Structures are given as structure tokens and as C-alpha cells.
C-alpha positions as CSV (number, residue, x, y, z in Angstrom):
1,M,-33.7,-54.0,-2.3
2,K,-34.0,-53.2,-5.9
3,R,-31.4,-50.8,-6.9
4,L,-31.6,-48.1,-9.6
5,L,-28.7,-47.8,-12.0
6,L,-27.0,-44.5,-11.6
7,F,-26.0,-44.3,-15.2
8,T,-27.9,-42.8,-18.3
9,L,-25.2,-41.9,-20.7
10,V,-24.2,-44.7,-23.2
11,L,-20.6,-44.2,-23.8
12,F,-18.0,-46.8,-25.0
13,T,-14.4,-45.8,-25.2
14,Y,-11.3,-47.8,-25.9
15,T,-8.7,-45.0,-26.2
16,F,-5.0,-44.6,-25.8
17,S,-2.6,-41.7,-25.2
18,Q,1.0,-42.5,-25.8
19,A,4.3,-41.2,-24.3
20,A,7.7,-42.7,-23.4
21,D,8.8,-43.4,-19.8
22,T,5.5,-42.5,-18.3
23,T,3.1,-43.6,-15.5
24,K,0.7,-45.8,-17.2
25,V,-2.9,-45.8,-16.0
26,L,-5.9,-47.9,-17.3
27,F,-9.5,-46.6,-16.4
28,I,-12.3,-49.2,-16.3
29,G,-15.7,-47.7,-15.5
30,N,-18.9,-46.3,-17.0
31,S,-20.5,-42.9,-17.6
32,F,-19.4,-41.7,-14.2
33,T,-15.8,-42.0,-15.4
34,A,-16.7,-40.9,-18.9
35,T,-18.5,-37.6,-18.1
36,Y,-16.4,-34.7,-18.8
37,D,-13.7,-37.4,-19.5
38,V,-12.1,-37.9,-16.1
39,P,-9.1,-39.8,-17.6
40,Q,-8.2,-37.0,-19.7
41,I,-8.4,-34.5,-16.8
42,V,-6.1,-36.7,-14.8
43,K,-3.7,-36.7,-17.7
44,G,-4.1,-32.9,-18.0
45,F,-2.8,-32.6,-14.3
46,A,0.1,-34.9,-15.1
47,D,1.0,-32.8,-18.3
48,A,0.8,-29.6,-16.3
49,A,3.1,-31.1,-13.6
50,G,5.6,-32.3,-16.3
51,L,4.8,-36.0,-15.4
52,P,4.3,-37.9,-18.6
53,M,1.4,-40.3,-18.5
54,V,-0.1,-43.0,-20.7
55,I,-3.9,-43.6,-20.3
56,A,-6.4,-46.0,-21.7
57,S,-10.1,-46.3,-20.9
58,H,-13.1,-48.6,-21.2
59,M,-16.1,-46.7,-20.2
60,P,-19.4,-48.0,-21.5
61,G,-22.6,-46.3,-20.1
62,G,-24.4,-48.3,-17.4
63,I,-22.1,-51.1,-17.0
64,S,-21.1,-52.4,-13.7
65,V,-18.3,-54.7,-12.5
66,A,-20.4,-57.8,-11.7
67,D,-24.2,-57.4,-12.5
68,V,-25.3,-60.7,-13.6
69,S,-28.0,-59.4,-15.9
70,Q,-25.4,-57.7,-18.0
71,G,-23.8,-61.0,-19.1
72,T,-20.5,-60.6,-21.0
73,M,-20.8,-56.8,-20.9
74,A,-20.2,-56.7,-17.1
75,H,-16.5,-55.8,-16.6
76,M,-15.7,-59.0,-14.7
77,N,-16.9,-61.1,-17.7
78,N,-15.8,-58.9,-20.7
79,P,-13.0,-60.1,-22.8
80,I,-12.2,-56.4,-23.8
81,V,-11.4,-55.6,-20.2
82,F,-9.0,-58.5,-19.9
83,D,-7.4,-57.8,-23.2
84,M,-6.9,-54.2,-22.2
85,I,-5.3,-55.4,-18.8
86,R,-2.9,-57.5,-20.7
87,S,-2.2,-54.8,-23.3
88,N,0.4,-52.9,-21.2
89,N,2.3,-53.0,-18.0
90,W,-0.1,-50.7,-16.2
91,D,1.2,-48.9,-13.1
92,Y,-2.5,-48.2,-12.0
93,V,-5.8,-49.6,-12.8
94,V,-8.7,-47.3,-11.8
95,L,-11.8,-49.4,-11.3
96,Q,-15.2,-47.7,-11.1
97,D,-18.3,-49.8,-10.2
98,N,-21.9,-48.9,-10.1
99,Q,-22.0,-46.7,-6.9
100,G,-25.5,-48.0,-6.3
101,R,-24.0,-51.3,-5.3
102,F,-22.3,-49.5,-2.3
103,V,-25.1,-47.3,-0.9
104,D,-26.5,-49.6,1.9
105,G,-24.9,-48.9,5.3
106,G,-23.1,-51.6,7.3
107,G,-21.2,-53.5,4.6
108,I,-24.3,-54.8,2.9
109,F,-23.8,-55.7,-0.8
110,P,-26.3,-57.1,-3.2
111,N,-27.1,-60.8,-3.3
112,P,-24.3,-62.5,-5.4
113,A,-27.0,-63.9,-7.5
114,Q,-27.8,-60.4,-8.6
115,S,-24.2,-58.8,-8.4
116,P,-21.2,-60.5,-6.8
117,V,-19.5,-57.3,-6.2
118,I,-16.5,-58.6,-4.2
119,A,-15.9,-61.6,-6.4
120,G,-16.0,-59.3,-9.5
121,H,-13.5,-56.9,-8.1
122,M,-11.3,-59.9,-7.0
123,K,-11.4,-61.4,-10.4
124,I,-10.1,-58.1,-12.0
125,R,-7.6,-57.6,-9.3
126,D,-6.2,-61.1,-9.9
127,S,-5.8,-60.4,-13.5
128,V,-4.1,-57.0,-13.0
129,R,-1.7,-58.6,-10.5
130,A,-0.9,-61.6,-12.9
131,N,-0.1,-59.2,-15.7
132,N,2.1,-56.9,-13.7
133,S,2.9,-57.7,-10.1
134,C,3.8,-54.2,-9.5
135,S,0.6,-52.8,-10.6
136,R,-1.9,-51.3,-8.2
137,M,-5.7,-50.8,-8.3
138,L,-7.4,-47.6,-7.4
139,L,-10.9,-48.3,-6.2
140,F,-13.3,-45.5,-7.2
141,S,-15.1,-44.6,-4.0
142,G,-17.5,-41.9,-5.4
143,W,-21.0,-40.5,-4.9
144,A,-24.6,-41.4,-5.5
145,W,-27.8,-39.4,-6.1
146,K,-27.8,-35.9,-4.9
147,S,-31.3,-36.2,-3.3
148,G,-30.4,-39.5,-1.7
149,Y,-32.4,-42.7,-1.5
150,P,-35.5,-43.5,0.5
151,G,-34.6,-45.3,3.7
152,L,-30.9,-44.8,3.2
153,G,-30.4,-41.0,3.7
154,D,-29.6,-38.0,1.7
155,G,-26.7,-37.6,-0.8
156,K,-24.1,-37.0,1.9
157,K,-25.2,-40.0,3.8
158,L,-25.0,-42.2,0.6
159,I,-21.4,-40.9,0.1
160,T,-20.4,-41.9,3.6
161,N,-21.9,-45.4,3.1
162,I,-20.1,-45.8,-0.2
163,Y,-16.9,-45.0,1.5
164,E,-17.4,-47.4,4.3
165,N,-18.4,-50.2,2.0
166,Y,-15.4,-49.8,-0.2
167,Q,-13.4,-50.2,3.0
168,V,-15.3,-53.5,3.6
169,L,-14.5,-54.6,0.0
170,N,-10.9,-53.7,0.6
171,T,-10.4,-56.1,3.4
172,S,-10.5,-58.7,0.5
173,A,-9.0,-56.7,-2.3
174,Q,-6.1,-55.2,-0.3
175,E,-5.6,-52.4,-2.9
176,I,-6.0,-48.6,-2.7
177,I,-9.3,-46.7,-2.2
178,S,-9.3,-43.4,-4.0
179,P,-11.3,-41.2,-1.5
180,I,-13.4,-39.3,-4.1
181,G,-16.6,-39.1,-2.1
182,A,-14.7,-37.9,0.9
183,A,-13.3,-34.9,-1.0
184,W,-16.8,-34.2,-2.3
185,L,-18.0,-33.9,1.2
186,C,-15.4,-31.4,2.1
187,A,-16.0,-29.4,-1.1
188,I,-19.8,-29.3,-0.4
189,T,-19.1,-27.5,2.8
190,Q,-15.9,-25.5,1.9
191,V,-17.0,-24.3,-1.6
192,P,-20.8,-24.1,-1.4
193,S,-21.1,-21.8,-4.4
194,I,-20.5,-24.8,-6.8
195,D,-22.6,-27.9,-7.5
196,L,-20.7,-31.0,-7.9
197,W,-23.7,-32.8,-9.4
198,G,-25.0,-32.2,-13.0
199,P,-28.6,-31.5,-13.9
200,D,-29.7,-35.0,-13.6
201,E,-28.4,-35.1,-9.9
202,A,-26.7,-38.5,-10.5
203,H,-23.8,-37.7,-12.8
204,Q,-21.2,-35.1,-12.1
205,S,-20.8,-31.4,-13.2
206,M,-17.5,-30.2,-14.6
207,E,-16.4,-29.3,-11.1
208,G,-17.3,-32.7,-9.9
209,S,-15.2,-34.3,-12.6
210,Y,-12.4,-31.9,-11.9
211,I,-12.2,-32.8,-8.2
212,T,-12.7,-36.5,-8.9
213,A,-9.7,-36.3,-11.3
214,A,-7.6,-34.3,-8.8
215,V,-8.2,-37.0,-6.1
216,I,-7.0,-39.8,-8.5
217,F,-4.0,-37.7,-9.5
218,S,-3.1,-37.2,-5.9
219,S,-3.6,-40.9,-5.1
220,I,-1.1,-41.7,-7.8
221,Y,1.6,-39.1,-7.3
222,R,1.1,-37.9,-3.6
223,M,2.2,-34.5,-4.5
224,N,0.6,-31.2,-3.7
225,T,-2.1,-30.9,-6.4
226,E,-2.9,-27.2,-5.4
227,T,0.4,-26.1,-6.9
228,V,-0.3,-27.8,-10.3
229,M,-1.6,-25.0,-12.4
230,F,-4.2,-26.9,-14.5
231,G,-7.7,-25.4,-14.3
232,N,-9.3,-27.3,-17.2
233,G,-11.0,-24.0,-18.3
234,M,-12.6,-23.6,-14.8
235,D,-12.5,-20.3,-12.5
236,T,-8.9,-20.2,-11.3
237,A,-9.8,-19.6,-7.6
238,I,-12.5,-22.4,-7.6
239,A,-10.1,-24.8,-9.3
240,R,-7.4,-24.2,-6.8
241,K,-9.7,-24.7,-3.8
242,L,-10.8,-28.0,-5.4
243,R,-7.1,-29.2,-5.9
244,R,-6.3,-28.2,-2.3
245,I,-9.3,-30.3,-1.0
246,A,-8.4,-33.3,-3.1
247,Y,-4.7,-33.3,-2.0
248,E,-5.7,-32.9,1.7
249,T,-8.2,-35.6,1.5
250,V,-5.7,-38.2,0.0
251,S,-3.1,-37.1,2.6
252,D,-5.4,-37.3,5.6
253,S,-6.8,-40.7,4.7
254,I,-3.7,-42.8,3.7
255,K,-4.6,-45.4,6.4
256,P,-8.3,-46.1,5.8
257,T,-7.6,-46.2,2.1
258,K,-4.6,-48.5,2.5
259,L,-2.4,-46.1,0.5
260,S,0.0,-46.3,3.5
261,S,0.6,-50.0,2.7
262,Y,2.1,-48.9,-0.7
263,I,4.2,-45.9,0.0
264,P,7.4,-45.7,1.9
265,T,7.6,-43.3,4.9
266,L,9.9,-40.5,4.4
267,T,11.2,-38.7,7.6
268,Y,13.0,-35.4,7.9
269,I,15.2,-34.7,10.9
270,G,17.5,-31.8,10.8
271,S,19.1,-31.9,7.3
272,T,18.7,-35.7,6.8
273,L,16.0,-37.3,4.9
274,T,15.5,-41.0,5.7
275,A,13.6,-43.7,3.8
276,P,13.0,-47.3,4.8
277,T,15.9,-49.7,4.3
278,G,15.8,-52.8,2.0
279,F,15.2,-51.1,-1.4
280,T,17.7,-51.2,-4.3
281,K,17.4,-47.7,-5.4
282,Y,16.3,-44.4,-4.1
283,Q,15.5,-41.4,-6.1
284,W,15.3,-38.1,-4.1
285,F,13.2,-35.1,-5.2
286,K,12.9,-31.5,-4.0
287,N,9.7,-29.7,-5.3
288,N,9.3,-32.4,-8.0
289,T,12.8,-32.0,-9.2
290,L,15.2,-35.0,-9.2
291,L,18.1,-34.3,-6.8
292,A,20.0,-37.7,-6.9
293,T,19.6,-41.4,-7.5
294,T,21.4,-43.4,-4.8
295,T,21.6,-46.9,-3.3
296,T,21.4,-45.5,0.3
297,N,18.3,-44.8,2.3
298,T,19.4,-41.3,3.6
299,Y,20.1,-38.0,1.8
300,I,21.6,-34.8,3.2
301,I,19.9,-31.6,2.0
302,T,20.2,-28.0,2.6
303,P,16.8,-27.1,4.3
304,G,14.7,-24.4,2.7
305,S,11.7,-22.5,4.1
306,T,9.1,-23.9,1.7
307,D,10.8,-26.9,0.1
308,C,8.9,-30.2,-0.2
309,Y,10.6,-33.5,-0.6
310,Q,9.7,-37.0,-2.0
311,V,11.5,-40.3,-2.5
312,M,10.9,-42.9,-5.1
313,V,12.2,-46.2,-4.1
314,T,12.7,-49.4,-6.1
315,N,12.5,-53.0,-4.6
316,N,14.2,-56.1,-5.7
317,N,11.4,-56.9,-8.2
318,G,11.7,-53.6,-9.8
319,C,8.5,-52.2,-8.4
320,K,8.5,-48.5,-7.7
321,Q,6.8,-46.7,-4.8
322,R,6.5,-42.9,-4.3
323,S,6.4,-41.5,-0.8
324,A,4.1,-38.7,0.3
325,L,5.5,-35.3,0.4
326,V,7.4,-34.0,3.4
327,C,7.4,-30.2,3.7
328,K,9.4,-28.0,6.0
329,P,8.9,-26.0,8.3
330,T,5.9,-27.7,9.9
331,T,4.1,-27.6,13.2
332,G,3.4,-31.1,14.1
333,I,2.0,-32.2,10.7
334,N,2.9,-31.3,7.1
335,N,1.2,-28.1,6.4
336,I,1.0,-26.9,2.8
337,Y,0.0,-23.5,3.8
338,D,3.2,-22.3,5.3
339,Q,3.8,-20.1,2.2
340,E,0.5,-18.4,3.1
341,Q,1.8,-17.5,6.5
342,I,-0.9,-19.2,8.6
343,S,-0.6,-22.1,11.0
344,I,-2.2,-23.6,14.0
345,S,-0.4,-24.1,17.4
346,P,-0.1,-26.3,19.2
347,N,-0.6,-29.0,16.4
348,P,-1.6,-31.7,17.4
349,A,-3.6,-30.1,20.3
350,N,-5.8,-31.1,23.3
351,D,-7.9,-28.4,24.5
352,Y,-7.0,-25.1,22.8
353,I,-5.6,-24.0,19.5
354,V,-4.3,-20.5,18.5
355,V,-4.4,-19.3,14.9
356,N,-0.9,-17.9,13.9
357,Y,-1.7,-15.5,11.3
358,I,0.3,-12.5,9.9
359,K,-2.6,-10.2,10.2
360,N,-3.3,-11.1,13.8
361,D,-4.7,-7.6,14.5
362,Q,-7.6,-8.3,12.3
363,P,-10.9,-9.9,13.6
364,F,-12.0,-12.9,11.8
365,S,-14.7,-15.6,11.8
366,Y,-13.9,-19.2,11.6
367,S,-15.5,-22.7,10.9
368,I,-14.1,-26.0,12.1
369,I,-15.0,-28.7,9.7
370,S,-14.7,-32.5,10.1
371,L,-13.2,-34.8,7.5
372,S,-16.7,-35.8,6.5
373,G,-17.4,-32.2,5.7
374,S,-19.6,-31.4,8.6
375,V,-19.2,-28.0,10.4
376,V,-18.7,-28.8,14.1
377,M,-17.9,-25.4,15.4
378,K,-18.2,-21.7,14.4
379,G,-17.1,-18.5,16.0
380,T,-15.6,-15.0,15.8
381,I,-12.5,-13.8,17.5
382,D,-10.8,-10.5,17.7
383,S,-7.3,-11.5,16.9
384,G,-5.1,-14.5,16.0
385,N,-3.8,-14.5,19.6
386,T,-7.1,-15.6,21.1
387,P,-7.3,-19.3,22.0
388,I,-10.1,-21.4,20.6
389,N,-11.5,-24.0,22.8
390,I,-11.6,-27.4,21.1
391,G,-11.9,-29.6,24.2
392,A,-15.4,-30.8,23.2
393,L,-14.2,-32.2,19.8
394,T,-13.6,-35.8,19.4
395,A,-10.0,-36.9,18.5
396,G,-9.2,-36.7,14.9
397,T,-8.2,-34.5,11.9
398,Y,-10.1,-31.3,11.2
399,Y,-9.9,-28.2,8.9
400,I,-10.3,-24.7,10.2
401,S,-11.5,-22.2,7.7
402,I,-10.4,-18.7,8.4
403,N,-12.6,-15.7,7.0
404,T,-10.9,-12.4,7.1
405,I,-11.9,-9.2,5.5
406,N,-10.2,-9.9,2.4
407,E,-9.7,-13.7,2.1
408,I,-10.5,-17.2,3.1
409,K,-7.8,-19.5,4.3
410,H,-7.9,-23.1,5.3
411,V,-5.5,-25.3,7.3
412,R,-5.9,-28.7,9.0
413,F,-5.0,-29.7,12.5
414,I,-5.2,-32.7,14.7
415,K,-7.3,-33.0,17.9
416,Q,-5.6,-35.5,20.2
């Protein structure tokens, strides 16, 4: 099948921002990365969180990883790309390909004579690893045309295909997928007032670039992006919703994206934090503030009602890994909405859930949303004490959106 290029902007950047003692991130892409300057928005999140970051970017419009017709402009053949890889000890390399190469369902890629997609990614991955064995690649699993493509489905279906095909690619690459498209699907349902696509229905709007950057930031730092007060000039409430969706999408997809392979598992029992053994250094953080640097894998803390913890571990080769956040109190899973006085019990659940809400005397409507962004249940109940029957749902992770008289709240739960 002949594929249309998704890119119309002709942009070429080779830019650097410099800082000391930072996380270093290289972006390789095209106009989908360049539109509204996604790398700079990612850095904006880092700056707002007090996390210094160095960025560099190569984003020529219309260029793909491996399209044969592009010759030495294709990323896998471009000396500029490999010079940039060797120019710094990058912690992360974000690689964005022509998403049209991923829109077929069932793991179907173009004929290698046209575009050797997997081989191209592997060539760049091998260069990244040779330059810095600690470096990790983030594979840009994004979106395609808003109206879809004949015979392949609408825009939502193409996003699903892209995500699934990146998982096929990653059986070879063994890197980290940044689940951008998955976050788009959730935002389309949860924030219907905004359009993530721009006027050409291929490139993204400002909101689309914002949630894309938030997903990349969350993939790197695993911290609660909702609490990072950086709106990039957007409406404050909309920006916060998009940050929340980005963080939850990354948190809920660490296995299919293989992020779980590159982060330590931090557990919290009583007042003891425990990380895996076998590392040379452990840096313990509370609410993004360093508590202590130790050589032991446990740390005793004074529990607080809304505190969140992380550990940064260092292995024998000097490679660092940052855990996901562990927040307390929880009800079965980490719940970033405890401060908003809403939770679900039991969680995980089998047949019924109850919404525990401070205003339990108020009636409210609700929607239950799958990870793909589809509304699977709707209803209205008189109070938060009324059980909701979820017995017909398949096992997995869901969001419930609570609509009260004055506000909308969201929380996720697990159906066993």
C-alpha cells in the first residue's frame, strides 16, 4: 500500500540548551516533533520541576527513520544524526519516525525495499548504546491523520495500530515506548472540548504538543506531572488535565512499553522503603526532594498523608535508574487523587466498586473509561455509598470520571 507522508512542515534544527549536572536528552524526528517545539516544552516541564535538562534536536520536516527514497537524509543514513549521538553522553534519545509506517494493523510494516523500519531503528539504537551503554531510547508512539485512512479505520483506530506496531518493533529494539497516542485517546474522551490535531488534521495543535511533551517528561522522570506547574501559556485547568492524563498513561502502561525493565521497583511497607538489592548507590527522594544517599536498599521514613517517594539507584557501571513514585495512603494502587479526597473501594475490585467521596450526600453522574479512551459504562447514582456493578467489564485498568454539581474528578481502578 502506498503511504502518504504525514509531514508538511520543512524544518531543520540542530539546537542545544546547556546546563550542568542535568538529564541529557536528544530528540531525532521531523515536523511532528518540531511543531510547537516539543523538545522545548519537555525542557519547560523540567525547568518548572527544578530538574536541569540539556536538550538537542534534529527535526527536518518530512524525514523518516529509514525511507530508502530519502537517501542520506533518512535518519539511519544521515551522518548528522550519528555525529549528534556521539556529541554527548545522552541519558535518553527520543526517536520519532513517520507514523504512517505504523498504521497497518497486525504488525505489518512496509517492504524493506521501501522503508526498512525495524532495521533503521536497530541501527540507531546500536549507535546510541555504543556511545553510552547507560543511554535509553524513547520510541515515539504517536498519532496519524485525524480522519483516518481508507481501509484502516478512523484516527482512533490508527493510534491503536501505531501503539501495537511499536510493541512489535520493540520486541527487537528492547527499549522504551513513550505511549503518546495512548494518552491522546484518553484526552479525546476526557477533555472533549479541545482538539489535539491542528488545522491540517495531521500535525498537532498546541494542546497536542503539550500532552506529547508531558508523556515524554513522565517517561523520563516517572514523577506526577500533574503537580508540575508549567502550562506553556495554556488554560490552567486544561493544562492540568492533560498533565494528569500523561502521567497516568505512563504509570498504567509500564509493562507494554517495557519501562518496567528499566526502573527499580520501590515498595513501601509500614515505615520502610525497599528497593532491589545489587546496586552501589541509593538516593532516596520525598516529594522530589533528596532525603539521603546510602549504600543500602532500605530507608526508614516518617509516613505522611500525602507524601510520595522515589529512589534513584546506580549500578556497577555507573548507570542510574529512577523508580516510579510510591505515594501513601493508597487503596490497592498508587492513587494521585488522595489529596482531592476521592478514592475507589475495593481497589482492585471484582464485581462492585464504591466511590468514596467527601460529598457523599450529593448525586453525581459517572463514566467509566478504558485505557484506550472508550467509554464502557455510564450512569447516575444518588450518593457515593451506592455500589456500581462492574461485573461485566473485562479485567484491566479503567478510569472513572465523577461529574458532580461543581466539579469533575477522575480516578483509576483495577477490575480483576
